[in-house]
C-alpha positions as CSV (number, residue, x, y, z in Angstrom):
1,M,80.0,30.7,27.4
2,D,76.9,28.8,28.5
3,E,77.2,26.5,25.0
4,R,81.0,25.7,25.8
5,D,80.3,24.9,29.3
6,D,77.7,22.6,28.1
7,K,79.4,20.7,25.4
8,N,82.3,20.3,27.8
9,K,79.6,18.7,30.4
10,V,78.5,16.6,27.6
11,I,82.3,15.5,26.7
12,K,83.1,14.6,30.3
13,R,79.9,12.1,31.1
14,Y,80.4,10.3,27.5
15,T,84.3,10.1,29.1
16,L,83.0,8.9,32.2
17,I,80.7,6.7,30.3
18,V,83.4,5.4,28.3
19,V,85.7,5.1,31.1
20,A,83.1,3.4,33.4
21,T,82.4,1.0,30.6
22,F,85.8,-0.4,30.0
23,L,86.5,-0.5,33.7
24,V,83.2,-2.6,34.1
25,G,84.7,-4.6,30.8
26,L,87.8,-5.3,32.1
27,A,87.1,-6.5,35.4
28,I,84.6,-9.1,33.8
29,V,87.8,-10.5,31.6
30,L,89.8,-10.4,34.8
31,R,87.2,-12.0,37.0
32,T,86.6,-14.7,34.2
33,S,90.2,-14.9,33.3
34,Y,90.6,-15.5,37.5
35,T,87.8,-18.4,37.5
36,M,89.4,-20.0,34.6
37,F,92.9,-19.9,35.5
38,A,93.4,-19.3,39.2
39,N,90.6,-20.9,40.5
40,N,90.0,-23.6,38.4
41,N,89.9,-26.6,40.5
42,Y,87.5,-25.0,42.8
43,W,85.0,-24.9,40.1
44,K,85.7,-27.8,38.7
45,K,84.9,-29.7,41.8
46,V,81.2,-27.7,42.0
47,A,80.5,-28.5,38.5
48,A,80.8,-31.7,39.4
49,R,78.7,-31.8,42.4
50,Y,76.1,-31.3,39.4
51,E,77.4,-33.6,36.5
52,I,79.4,-36.9,36.9
53,D,80.5,-38.5,33.5
54,S,80.9,-41.8,32.0
55,L,79.6,-44.2,33.9
56,A,78.9,-47.8,32.7
57,V,75.7,-48.6,30.8
58,H,75.4,-52.6,31.5
59,P,74.0,-54.7,29.1
60,L,71.4,-57.5,29.2
61,R,73.6,-61.0,29.1
62,G,72.3,-62.8,26.5
63,N,70.2,-66.3,26.6
64,I,71.2,-70.2,26.9
65,T,68.6,-71.6,24.6
66,A,67.8,-75.3,23.8
67,C,67.2,-76.3,20.5
68,D,63.5,-75.4,20.2
69,G,64.6,-72.1,22.0
70,Q,63.2,-73.2,25.2
71,L,65.5,-71.2,27.7
72,L,68.2,-73.3,29.3
73,A,69.5,-69.9,31.6
74,T,68.5,-66.0,31.3
75,T,68.9,-62.6,33.4
76,L,65.8,-62.0,35.3
77,P,66.5,-58.3,37.4
78,E,65.9,-58.9,41.1
79,Y,66.1,-55.9,44.0
80,K,67.1,-55.4,47.1
81,L,65.0,-52.7,49.6
82,Y,66.2,-50.5,51.4
83,M,64.7,-46.9,52.6
84,D,66.3,-43.6,53.1
85,F,65.2,-41.7,55.7
86,K,67.0,-38.6,55.3
87,A,64.9,-38.2,52.1
88,D,64.1,-34.5,51.2
89,G,59.9,-36.0,51.1
90,L,60.4,-37.3,54.8
91,V,62.4,-34.8,56.1
92,K,60.0,-32.4,55.3
93,K,56.2,-34.2,56.1
94,D,57.3,-37.5,57.7
95,T,53.6,-37.5,59.0
96,L,52.8,-39.4,56.2
97,L,54.9,-42.1,57.6
98,T,54.7,-41.8,61.2
99,N,50.6,-41.5,61.4
100,H,50.6,-44.7,58.6
101,W,52.8,-47.0,60.4
102,D,49.8,-49.8,60.1
103,D,48.5,-49.2,56.6
104,I,52.3,-49.4,55.0
105,S,53.3,-52.7,57.7
106,L,50.0,-54.4,56.5
107,S,50.3,-53.8,53.0
108,L,54.1,-54.9,52.9
109,H,52.5,-58.2,54.5
110,E,50.3,-58.3,52.4
111,L,53.0,-58.2,49.2
112,F,55.7,-60.5,51.2
113,P,53.7,-62.7,53.6
114,D,56.8,-64.6,54.9
115,K,57.1,-61.4,57.1
116,S,54.5,-60.3,59.7
117,A,52.9,-56.5,59.8
118,S,54.6,-56.2,62.8
119,Y,57.9,-57.3,61.5
120,F,57.7,-54.3,58.7
121,K,56.7,-51.8,61.5
122,A,59.4,-52.4,63.6
123,R,61.8,-52.1,60.9
124,L,60.4,-49.1,59.5
125,K,60.6,-47.3,63.2
126,E,63.8,-48.3,63.6
127,G,64.9,-46.8,60.6
128,Y,62.9,-43.7,61.2
129,R,64.6,-43.4,64.9
130,K,68.2,-43.7,63.9
131,K,67.9,-41.6,60.8
132,R,69.8,-44.1,58.3
133,R,69.9,-43.5,54.6
134,Y,70.2,-46.9,53.6
135,H,67.9,-49.0,55.8
136,M,67.0,-52.8,54.8
137,I,63.3,-52.8,55.3
138,Y,63.4,-56.8,53.5
139,P,66.1,-59.3,54.0
140,Y,65.1,-61.3,50.7
141,R,65.4,-60.2,47.1
142,I,62.5,-59.8,45.1
143,S,61.1,-60.5,41.4
144,Y,60.6,-57.3,39.5
145,M,56.5,-58.6,39.5
146,D,56.9,-57.6,43.3
147,Y,58.9,-54.7,43.0
148,L,55.9,-53.3,40.6
149,E,53.0,-54.3,43.1
150,L,55.4,-53.0,46.1
151,K,55.3,-49.3,44.1
152,E,51.9,-49.4,43.7
153,I,51.2,-49.2,47.5
154,P,50.3,-45.8,48.1
155,F,53.0,-44.5,50.2
156,F,55.6,-45.9,47.9
157,K,53.8,-44.0,45.2
158,R,54.7,-40.7,46.0
159,G,58.0,-41.6,44.1
160,S,61.7,-42.3,45.8
161,N,62.3,-38.7,46.9
162,N,59.6,-38.4,48.8
163,S,59.0,-42.1,50.2
164,G,62.5,-42.7,50.6
165,L,62.3,-45.8,48.8
166,I,65.9,-47.3,47.5
167,A,65.4,-50.5,44.8
168,E,68.7,-52.4,44.4
169,K,68.7,-53.8,41.5
170,I,70.4,-57.0,40.7
171,E,70.9,-59.0,37.6
172,N,70.3,-62.6,38.6
173,R,71.1,-65.0,36.0
174,N,68.6,-68.2,36.4
175,K,67.6,-71.5,35.0
176,P,64.2,-72.3,34.8
177,F,64.8,-76.3,34.3
178,G,67.1,-76.2,37.6
179,S,69.9,-78.8,37.2
180,L,69.2,-80.3,33.7
181,A,72.6,-80.0,32.1
182,E,73.6,-77.4,34.6
183,R,77.3,-78.7,34.1
184,T,77.3,-78.0,30.5
185,I,75.3,-75.1,30.5
186,G,77.6,-73.3,33.2
187,D,77.6,-70.6,35.7
188,V,78.1,-66.7,36.4
189,F,79.7,-65.9,39.7
190,K,76.7,-63.7,41.6
191,Q,78.3,-61.1,42.8
192,S,80.5,-59.7,39.7
193,G,78.3,-61.2,37.1
194,K,81.6,-63.0,35.1
195,A,81.4,-66.5,33.4
196,R,82.5,-69.5,35.8
197,S,82.4,-72.3,33.7
198,G,80.8,-74.1,31.1
199,L,78.8,-72.3,28.0
200,E,78.5,-69.4,30.4
201,L,82.7,-69.2,30.0
202,S,82.9,-70.7,26.5
203,F,80.7,-67.9,24.5
204,D,81.3,-65.1,27.0
205,S,82.3,-62.4,24.8
206,V,79.5,-62.9,22.6
207,L,76.8,-63.2,26.1
208,R,77.5,-60.4,27.8
209,G,77.7,-58.0,24.7
210,K,79.1,-54.3,24.8
211,E,78.9,-51.9,27.5
212,G,77.2,-48.3,27.1
213,V,78.1,-45.1,28.4
214,R,76.1,-42.7,30.7
215,H,76.3,-39.0,32.7
216,L,74.3,-38.2,35.6
217,R,73.3,-34.4,35.5
218,K,72.0,-32.7,38.7
219,V,68.3,-31.1,37.6
220,K,66.8,-29.1,40.5
221,N,66.9,-31.5,43.5
222,S,67.8,-35.1,41.5
223,F,69.9,-36.5,38.7
224,L,69.1,-36.9,34.9
225,S,70.8,-39.8,33.4
226,I,72.0,-39.2,29.9
227,I,72.8,-41.5,27.5
228,D,75.8,-40.8,25.7
229,K,76.3,-44.4,24.1
230,E,73.6,-46.9,24.0
231,A,74.6,-50.7,25.3
232,V,74.2,-53.5,22.8
233,N,72.7,-56.3,24.5
234,G,74.4,-60.0,24.5
235,L,73.3,-62.4,21.8
236,D,71.3,-65.7,22.4
237,V,73.2,-68.7,22.2
238,V,71.1,-71.7,20.7
239,T,72.2,-75.0,21.7
240,T,71.6,-78.7,20.4
241,I,70.2,-79.8,23.5
242,D,66.6,-81.3,23.4
243,V,64.8,-80.6,27.0
244,E,63.2,-83.7,26.5
245,I,65.7,-86.1,25.6
246,Q,67.7,-84.1,28.4
247,D,65.8,-85.1,31.1
248,I,65.3,-88.7,29.8
249,A,68.6,-89.3,29.8
250,E,69.3,-87.5,33.4
251,K,66.9,-89.6,35.0
252,V,67.4,-93.1,33.7
253,L,71.1,-92.3,34.4
254,K,70.0,-91.0,38.0
255,D,68.0,-94.2,38.6
256,K,70.7,-96.5,37.9
257,L,73.4,-94.8,39.9
258,K,71.4,-94.9,42.6
259,E,70.5,-98.7,42.2
260,I,73.8,-99.9,42.1
261,N,75.7,-97.1,44.6
262,A,78.4,-96.1,41.7
263,N,80.5,-93.3,42.3
264,Y,79.4,-90.9,39.2
265,G,78.3,-91.7,35.5
266,S,77.8,-90.0,32.3
267,A,75.6,-90.0,29.2
268,I,75.4,-88.4,26.0
269,V,73.0,-88.7,23.6
270,M,73.8,-87.1,19.9
271,E,71.3,-87.3,16.4
272,V,73.0,-89.6,14.1
273,E,72.7,-87.3,10.7
274,T,73.9,-84.1,12.2
275,G,76.4,-84.6,15.1
276,E,74.0,-82.2,17.2
277,I,74.4,-83.1,21.0
278,K,70.7,-83.9,22.4
279,A,72.0,-84.6,25.9
280,I,74.6,-84.2,28.0
281,V,74.4,-86.2,31.7
282,N,76.9,-85.6,34.2
283,L,76.4,-87.0,37.4
284,D,78.8,-87.6,41.2
285,K,77.9,-88.9,44.1
286,V,78.2,-86.4,47.1
287,A,76.0,-88.3,49.3
288,D,74.6,-91.6,50.0
289,S,71.5,-91.7,46.8
290,V,72.6,-88.3,46.1
291,Y,73.9,-87.1,42.8
292,V,74.5,-83.9,41.4
293,E,76.3,-82.2,38.4
294,N,79.6,-81.6,39.2
295,I,82.1,-82.8,37.0
296,N,82.4,-83.2,33.1
297,H,83.1,-86.5,32.7
298,A,81.9,-86.9,29.4
299,F,84.1,-84.5,27.8
300,G,86.7,-84.6,29.9
301,D,87.6,-87.9,31.7
302,L,91.1,-89.3,30.1
303,M,90.9,-92.9,31.1
304,D,90.9,-96.5,29.3
305,P,87.7,-96.8,27.5
306,G,87.5,-101.0,27.9
307,S,85.8,-103.0,25.3
308,T,83.5,-100.1,23.6
309,F,87.3,-99.7,22.1
310,K,87.6,-103.1,20.3
311,T,84.9,-102.3,17.6
312,A,87.9,-99.9,16.7
313,S,90.6,-102.0,16.8
314,L,88.4,-105.0,15.0
315,L,87.4,-101.9,12.1
316,V,91.2,-101.0,11.8
317,A,91.9,-104.9,10.6
318,L,88.8,-105.2,8.8
319,D,89.0,-102.2,6.4
320,D,93.3,-102.9,6.7
321,G,92.0,-106.7,5.1
322,Y,93.7,-108.7,8.2
323,T,90.8,-110.3,9.1
324,T,86.9,-111.3,8.2
325,P,83.5,-111.5,10.2
326,S,84.0,-115.4,9.7
327,D,88.0,-115.8,10.4
328,S,88.1,-118.7,13.3
329,I,90.4,-117.8,16.7
330,D,91.5,-120.3,19.3
331,T,90.6,-118.5,22.6
332,G,91.8,-121.7,24.1
333,D,90.9,-122.1,27.9
334,G,90.2,-118.5,27.8
335,E,93.5,-117.7,29.4
336,K,97.1,-116.8,27.0
337,L,100.5,-115.5,27.8
338,M,101.3,-112.8,25.9
339,Y,105.6,-111.9,26.1
340,G,105.2,-112.3,29.7
341,S,102.0,-111.3,30.8
342,Y,98.5,-113.5,30.9
343,M,95.7,-112.1,28.8
344,R,92.3,-113.2,30.3
345,D,88.7,-113.7,29.2
346,H,85.9,-112.8,31.9
347,N,84.8,-116.8,31.6
348,H,88.1,-118.1,31.6
349,H,87.5,-119.9,35.3
350,R,84.8,-121.6,33.4
351,G,87.2,-122.4,30.7
352,G,87.1,-120.3,28.1
353,Y,85.0,-119.9,24.8
354,G,87.8,-122.2,22.7
355,V,87.2,-121.6,18.7
356,I,85.6,-118.7,18.0
357,S,84.9,-116.4,14.5
358,T,85.9,-112.7,14.6
359,T,82.3,-111.7,15.1
360,Q,82.1,-113.9,18.1
361,A,84.8,-112.0,19.4
362,L,83.2,-108.9,19.5
363,M,79.5,-110.4,20.6
364,Y,81.3,-112.4,23.6
365,S,83.8,-109.4,24.1
366,S,86.9,-111.8,24.3
367,N,90.1,-110.1,25.2
368,V,92.5,-113.0,23.8
369,A,90.7,-113.1,20.7
370,V,90.5,-109.7,19.9
371,S,94.0,-108.8,21.2
372,A,95.4,-112.3,18.9
373,I,93.8,-111.1,15.9
374,I,95.3,-107.2,16.1
375,D,98.9,-109.2,17.5
376,R,99.0,-111.4,14.8
377,A,98.1,-108.3,12.0
378,Y,100.5,-105.6,13.4
379,H,102.5,-106.7,15.7
380,D,105.6,-106.0,13.4
381,Q,104.2,-102.7,12.3
382,P,102.3,-101.3,15.3
383,E,102.2,-97.9,13.3
384,K,99.9,-99.1,11.2
385,F,97.6,-100.0,13.6
386,V,97.5,-96.8,15.8
387,E,97.5,-94.9,12.2
388,G,94.5,-96.8,11.6
389,L,92.6,-96.1,14.8
390,Y,93.7,-91.9,13.7
391,R,91.8,-92.5,10.7
392,L,88.6,-93.3,12.9
393,G,88.8,-90.0,14.1
394,L,89.3,-91.3,17.9
395,T,92.0,-88.7,18.0
396,E,90.5,-86.2,16.4
397,D,90.1,-82.5,17.8
398,Y,86.6,-81.8,17.8
399,K,86.5,-78.4,19.2
400,I,83.9,-78.5,21.4
401,P,83.4,-75.1,23.0
402,L,83.7,-76.2,26.6
403,S,86.9,-75.9,28.5
404,D,87.0,-78.7,30.6
405,Y,86.8,-80.8,27.3
406,N,89.9,-82.8,26.9
407,V,91.4,-84.8,23.0
408,A,91.9,-88.2,23.4
409,R,95.5,-89.2,23.5
410,I,96.6,-92.9,21.9
411,R,100.6,-92.7,21.6
412,M,102.4,-94.0,18.3
413,P,104.8,-96.4,18.6
414,N,108.1,-95.1,20.6
415,K,111.1,-96.4,22.1
416,E,110.6,-95.4,25.7
417,T,107.1,-95.9,26.4
418,W,106.1,-98.7,23.4
419,Y,106.4,-102.2,25.0
420,K,105.5,-105.8,23.4
421,T,102.5,-106.0,25.5
422,T,101.4,-102.7,24.5
423,L,99.6,-103.2,21.4
424,A,98.1,-106.1,22.5
425,W,96.6,-104.6,25.7
426,M,95.9,-101.2,23.3
427,S,93.9,-103.3,21.4
428,I,91.1,-104.2,23.9
429,G,91.4,-100.9,25.5
430,Y,93.9,-99.8,27.8
431,E,97.3,-98.1,27.5
432,T,94.9,-95.5,26.1
433,M,93.1,-92.0,27.2
434,V,89.9,-91.5,25.1
435,P,87.0,-89.4,26.8
436,P,83.4,-90.7,26.0
437,I,82.3,-87.9,23.4
438,A,85.0,-89.7,21.2
439,I,84.3,-92.8,21.4
440,L,80.3,-91.8,20.4
441,T,81.5,-89.8,17.7
442,F,83.1,-92.7,16.5
443,Y,80.1,-95.1,16.9
444,N,77.8,-91.8,15.5
445,A,80.2,-92.6,12.2
446,V,79.5,-96.4,12.1
447,A,76.1,-95.7,12.6
448,N,76.0,-92.8,9.7
449,N,77.7,-95.3,7.2
450,G,81.3,-94.3,7.8
451,V,80.5,-90.2,8.1
452,L,82.7,-88.7,10.6
453,L,80.9,-85.6,11.9
454,R,82.0,-83.2,14.5
455,P,79.9,-83.3,17.5
456,R,77.6,-79.7,17.4
457,L,76.7,-78.6,20.6
458,V,75.9,-75.3,19.4
459,K,73.7,-74.2,16.7
460,A,73.6,-70.8,16.1
461,L,74.2,-67.2,17.7
462,A,70.8,-65.3,18.0
463,S,69.6,-61.5,18.7
464,N,65.7,-61.0,19.3
465,G,65.1,-64.3,17.6
466,E,67.0,-63.8,14.6
467,I,69.7,-65.6,13.6
468,V,72.8,-63.8,13.9
469,E,75.5,-66.5,13.1
470,E,75.2,-70.4,12.0
471,Y,77.0,-73.5,13.2
472,P,76.3,-76.1,10.4
473,V,77.3,-79.7,10.4
474,D,80.7,-80.1,9.8
475,V,81.7,-83.3,7.7
476,I,85.4,-84.5,9.2
477,R,85.7,-87.3,6.9
478,K,83.6,-88.5,4.4
479,S,84.5,-92.1,5.3
480,I,86.7,-93.3,8.0
481,A,86.5,-96.8,6.4
482,S,85.6,-98.9,3.1
483,D,81.6,-99.5,2.9
484,K,82.1,-102.9,3.5
485,A,84.6,-102.3,6.4
486,I,81.8,-100.2,7.6
487,G,78.6,-102.6,6.7
488,Q,80.4,-105.3,8.1
489,I,81.0,-104.2,11.7
490,Q,77.7,-102.6,11.8
491,E,76.3,-106.0,11.5
492,M,78.9,-107.6,13.9
493,L,77.5,-104.7,16.9
494,Y,73.8,-105.7,15.9
495,K,74.8,-109.4,16.5
496,V,76.3,-108.5,19.7
497,V,72.8,-106.8,21.4
498,N,70.6,-109.2,19.1
499,E,72.0,-112.8,18.7
500,K,72.2,-115.0,21.7
501,G,75.1,-114.8,23.5
502,G,76.1,-111.0,22.7
503,L,77.0,-109.5,25.7
504,G,75.1,-106.5,24.9
505,K,71.4,-107.8,25.3
506,P,70.4,-105.9,28.0
507,A,70.5,-102.5,25.6
508,G,68.5,-104.5,23.3
509,N,64.3,-103.9,23.0
510,P,61.6,-106.3,21.8
511,Y,59.9,-103.1,19.8
512,F,63.2,-101.8,17.5
513,H,66.5,-103.0,17.1
514,V,69.8,-101.6,19.2
515,S,73.2,-101.9,18.2
516,G,76.4,-101.4,20.1
517,K,79.1,-103.0,22.5
518,T,79.4,-102.7,26.3
519,G,82.9,-102.1,27.8
520,T,84.2,-103.0,31.6
521,A,88.0,-101.3,32.2
522,Q,89.8,-101.8,35.7
523,V,90.4,-97.9,36.4
524,S,94.2,-97.5,37.2
525,Q,94.8,-96.5,41.0
526,G,97.5,-94.4,40.0
527,K,101.0,-95.5,41.4
528,A,99.6,-99.0,42.4
529,G,98.4,-99.8,39.5
530,Y,95.4,-101.9,38.7
531,K,95.9,-104.7,42.1
532,T,95.1,-102.7,45.2
533,G,92.8,-102.3,47.7
534,R,89.3,-102.9,46.3
535,R,89.2,-102.2,42.4
536,K,87.4,-99.4,40.4
537,Y,85.8,-100.2,37.0
538,L,84.5,-98.0,34.2
539,V,81.5,-99.8,32.5
540,S,79.9,-98.3,29.4
541,F,77.8,-99.5,26.6
542,A,78.1,-97.2,23.4
543,G,75.4,-97.8,20.1
544,Y,72.7,-96.1,18.1
545,F,68.9,-97.2,17.2
546,P,67.1,-98.1,15.9
547,S,69.6,-100.1,13.8
548,E,68.1,-100.8,10.2
549,A,67.8,-96.7,11.0
550,P,70.0,-94.9,13.1
551,K,68.4,-91.6,14.6
552,Y,70.5,-91.1,17.5
553,S,73.6,-92.5,18.8
554,C,74.3,-93.2,22.3
555,I,76.8,-94.0,25.1
556,V,76.4,-94.6,29.2
557,S,79.7,-94.8,31.3
558,I,79.7,-95.7,34.9
559,Q,82.6,-95.6,37.4
560,K,81.6,-98.1,40.7
561,D,83.5,-100.1,43.2
562,G,83.5,-103.7,43.3
563,Y,81.3,-106.2,41.0
564,A,80.9,-104.0,37.8
565,S,79.3,-105.3,34.2
566,G,78.8,-103.3,31.4
567,G,76.0,-104.8,29.9
568,T,73.9,-105.0,32.7
569,M,74.9,-102.0,34.2
570,A,75.6,-99.3,32.0
571,G,73.8,-101.4,28.6
572,D,70.5,-101.7,30.8
573,A,70.7,-98.1,31.8
574,F,71.3,-97.6,27.4
575,G,68.2,-99.4,27.1
576,R,66.2,-97.8,29.2
577,I,67.2,-94.1,27.5
578,A,66.6,-95.6,24.1
579,E,63.3,-97.0,24.7
580,R,61.9,-93.8,26.5
581,I,63.1,-91.3,23.4
582,Y,62.2,-94.1,20.8
583,A,58.6,-94.0,22.7
584,K,58.5,-90.5,22.0
585,H,59.2,-90.0,18.5
586,L,57.0,-93.7,17.6
587,H,54.3,-92.6,15.1
588,T,51.5,-95.1,14.8
589,D,48.1,-95.6,13.1
590,L,46.2,-95.8,16.8
591,S,43.2,-96.9,15.3
592,Q,44.5,-100.4,14.5
593,A,45.2,-100.5,18.7
594,V,41.5,-100.4,18.9
595,D,39.0,-103.7,19.6
596,S,36.5,-103.5,17.6
597,D,34.9,-105.9,20.2
598,A,35.4,-103.9,23.0
599,V,34.0,-100.7,24.3
600,F,37.3,-98.5,24.7
601,V,36.9,-95.5,27.0
602,P,40.4,-94.3,28.0
603,E,41.2,-91.9,30.9
604,I,41.4,-88.1,29.8
605,L,43.6,-86.1,32.3
606,K,42.2,-82.9,32.9
607,G,44.1,-80.1,31.2
608,N,44.0,-79.0,27.8
609,M,41.1,-80.5,26.2
610,T,42.4,-79.5,22.6
611,Y,44.7,-82.4,22.5
612,A,42.4,-84.7,23.6
613,A,39.5,-84.3,21.2
614,N,42.9,-84.9,18.5
615,V,43.1,-88.4,19.8
616,L,39.6,-89.4,20.6
617,N,38.5,-87.9,17.2
618,R,41.3,-90.4,15.4
619,L,40.4,-93.2,17.7
620,G,36.8,-93.1,16.1
621,I,35.7,-93.0,20.4
622,N,32.2,-91.6,20.8
623,S,32.1,-88.3,22.7
624,D,30.6,-84.4,23.6
625,I,34.3,-83.1,23.6
626,N,33.9,-81.7,20.1
627,D,31.0,-79.5,21.6
628,F,32.7,-78.7,24.9
629,I,35.8,-77.5,22.7
630,N,35.6,-73.6,21.9
631,E,36.9,-73.2,18.8
632,D,37.9,-69.3,19.3
633,D,40.2,-70.6,21.9
634,Y,43.5,-71.6,21.3
635,I,43.4,-73.6,24.6
636,T,40.2,-75.3,26.3
637,W,40.9,-76.3,29.8
638,G,38.8,-79.0,30.9
639,K,38.4,-82.1,32.7
640,S,36.6,-85.9,31.8
641,E,34.6,-88.6,34.1
642,I,33.3,-91.5,32.8
643,K,29.5,-92.0,33.3
644,D,27.9,-95.3,32.3
645,G,30.5,-96.1,30.0
646,L,30.7,-92.7,28.3
647,L,33.1,-90.0,28.9
648,I,31.7,-86.6,30.3
649,F,33.5,-83.2,30.1
650,N,33.4,-80.2,31.9
651,E,34.7,-77.0,32.1
652,M,37.9,-76.4,34.5
653,D,37.8,-73.3,36.7
654,L,41.0,-72.3,36.2
655,D,42.8,-68.9,35.9
656,T,46.1,-69.4,34.2
657,T,46.8,-65.8,34.0
658,G,46.1,-64.3,37.5
659,H,48.4,-63.9,40.6
660,N,47.8,-67.2,42.5
661,V,48.9,-70.5,42.1
662,P,46.3,-72.8,40.5
663,D,45.7,-76.8,41.4
664,V,47.3,-78.1,38.2
665,R,46.8,-81.7,40.1
666,G,45.6,-84.9,37.9
667,M,47.1,-82.7,34.8
668,G,49.6,-84.5,32.8
669,A,53.9,-82.8,33.0
670,R,53.3,-80.3,29.7
671,D,50.3,-78.6,30.5
672,A,50.8,-78.3,33.7
673,V,54.7,-77.2,32.9
674,Y,53.2,-75.0,30.5
675,I,50.5,-73.0,32.9
676,L,53.3,-72.8,35.9
677,E,56.0,-71.3,33.4
678,N,53.8,-68.8,32.2
679,L,53.1,-67.4,36.2
680,G,57.1,-67.0,35.7
681,L,57.6,-70.3,38.2
682,N,60.2,-72.8,37.9
683,V,58.9,-76.0,37.4
684,R,60.6,-79.2,39.0
685,L,59.6,-82.8,37.7
686,E,59.7,-85.8,40.1
687,G,58.9,-89.1,38.8
688,S,56.3,-89.6,35.7
689,G,52.7,-90.2,34.8
690,K,50.4,-87.3,36.2
691,V,50.8,-84.6,39.1
692,K,49.7,-86.0,42.4
693,S,51.0,-83.6,44.6
694,Q,52.5,-80.0,44.3
695,S,54.6,-77.9,46.8
696,I,53.1,-74.8,46.2
697,P,49.8,-75.2,47.6
698,P,46.4,-74.4,45.5
699,G,45.7,-70.5,45.9
700,Q,48.8,-69.1,47.0
701,K,50.6,-66.3,45.5
702,A,52.4,-67.0,42.4
703,R,56.3,-65.2,42.9
704,K,58.2,-65.2,39.7
705,G,61.2,-67.4,40.1
706,N,59.8,-69.2,42.8
707,Y,60.5,-73.2,42.5
708,I,57.7,-75.4,42.2
709,T,58.3,-79.0,42.4
710,L,55.5,-81.4,41.1
711,K,55.3,-85.5,42.3
712,M,53.9,-87.4,39.6
713,R,52.5,-90.8,39.8
714,H,51.3,-93.2,36.8
């Protein structure tokens, strides 16, 4: 009986355990089902507080560089500074802040001296009193280097959760060379970072890269960022622009525009052999003697080109065999009635040129002679003349990667818009719409013995210094005309500049030969035409240098009111650009310049003595510079003085790696720019020679991204 009772008790206990286990399991299943289905939305909201999905990881925008790798546009991080006075660390232990107002404020003042310690103290106290979560403590953006220094302040070294520091990162597009080639490089919108114009817009798809994806997961009291897909940084765009040539062209053009009070001007420099655009300048007048990059006139202006077009007209006639350089044309007294309208030369009020040759027609820029040659040859077959212009590549679409680039418009003869006078006026550069880049590309082909090249503004796309895609030299036509015709027009363009009577003489130079053609065209005033109020003119000069072995071609175009001259205005600017470019590429034996009977002691600018040593050794000038140079160092900084006819060198106390702006007065541009750019400063140069003054005094803190202006004097 007892055994049976014990057995029943055991069965009951097991049954109870099984039932209890079953009920607990059932409860778990029911609770799980309830959580999964009935209360699904609630728990999703809870989870969302601990994890944030699918946030964008922004890539770094690619750089735009010059042909030698110098940065024309780059992205630099900047920061806005705020404090969260409800941060956990400040709430739990605010005495670290309230007991050290003065220390923290003084540290901020030392880092940002433009604001006083009392200013920072007031800002901190205001935010603390109002318990703000997003309180600005400094009104300006700061650089990355300043941000790193800020985090070294003892209070902020505690971390953002304990100090309340909020640094809002902003990617800022920066142009190290300021306004240099600004219109070509383009811009991005500051707030959105989206491309706005220029190469920034044209190559936006490769510059901006590809966004990545991340999500945030809350761990304890902070969010941990987890990368799901890495961002792909943008590629670099390597342009053909040469910073030195760009700087030369910009300075010369700006000086000329100020001198003649012009409305605007443009200049393009192209390398003959490759078609690479080495400089492109567009300057508009915005105030008295103030010119800025505004509109892309060089690539976009569709206007009557004027007399620079006469070269194309005569080349077509030479190539078709309708004239020769020595043919005679009677220009009479400089005025000729052509189909009811008078064609006039610029000297018609002085009696004209009389009988001249085809070569002289180009030299003197005779409207009467050129129009007579073309009208006589093509009046009954104008299509052949226009086809000849097309053959020269003037209307070719060069596919230049800029949104404001326009293709030239030269119309074919038709009943609606072709009149008896059209051919004659078209031959001298009217009734056509041709941008300066098309005229220059044609002249570049003449300099290149007839080979027509596509203008190149971008050389390659690169990533971390490695070429990803290259844009090679592109030959559009192997020859725009016969070798004979090209040779004839080359000789004629040479005489325009280098022979007596040629209107291109202002573009010439006594040390090397220039070939080219002047242009002066009256600008149409819309519906009012050419006869209204104060007349506007477009003056230009297109050509190449040196004539015997052309290295560069160039066009200068200037628009102004009143009196205008293509030779003395645009031609003179062309000549100055050519001279300065030529000087930079001139290689001569310096020893030949030394007078053996004279004691020659040159002035040596302070700076990098390694360069000075090379020059002095080649000139054979005795000095102690070789003993002074430290061969183990890449650069030896020093200065010199002349004592008793001897050069004495001394070491220069120059800290090029510190945080303060050094004294670069007395240096040349190369050394001064090298030192200051290595400190993260953006350098602007005014004038030429050696540095006479600097806008940021020596000893002041060097803040990365700030601009410093160096005034140069000889």
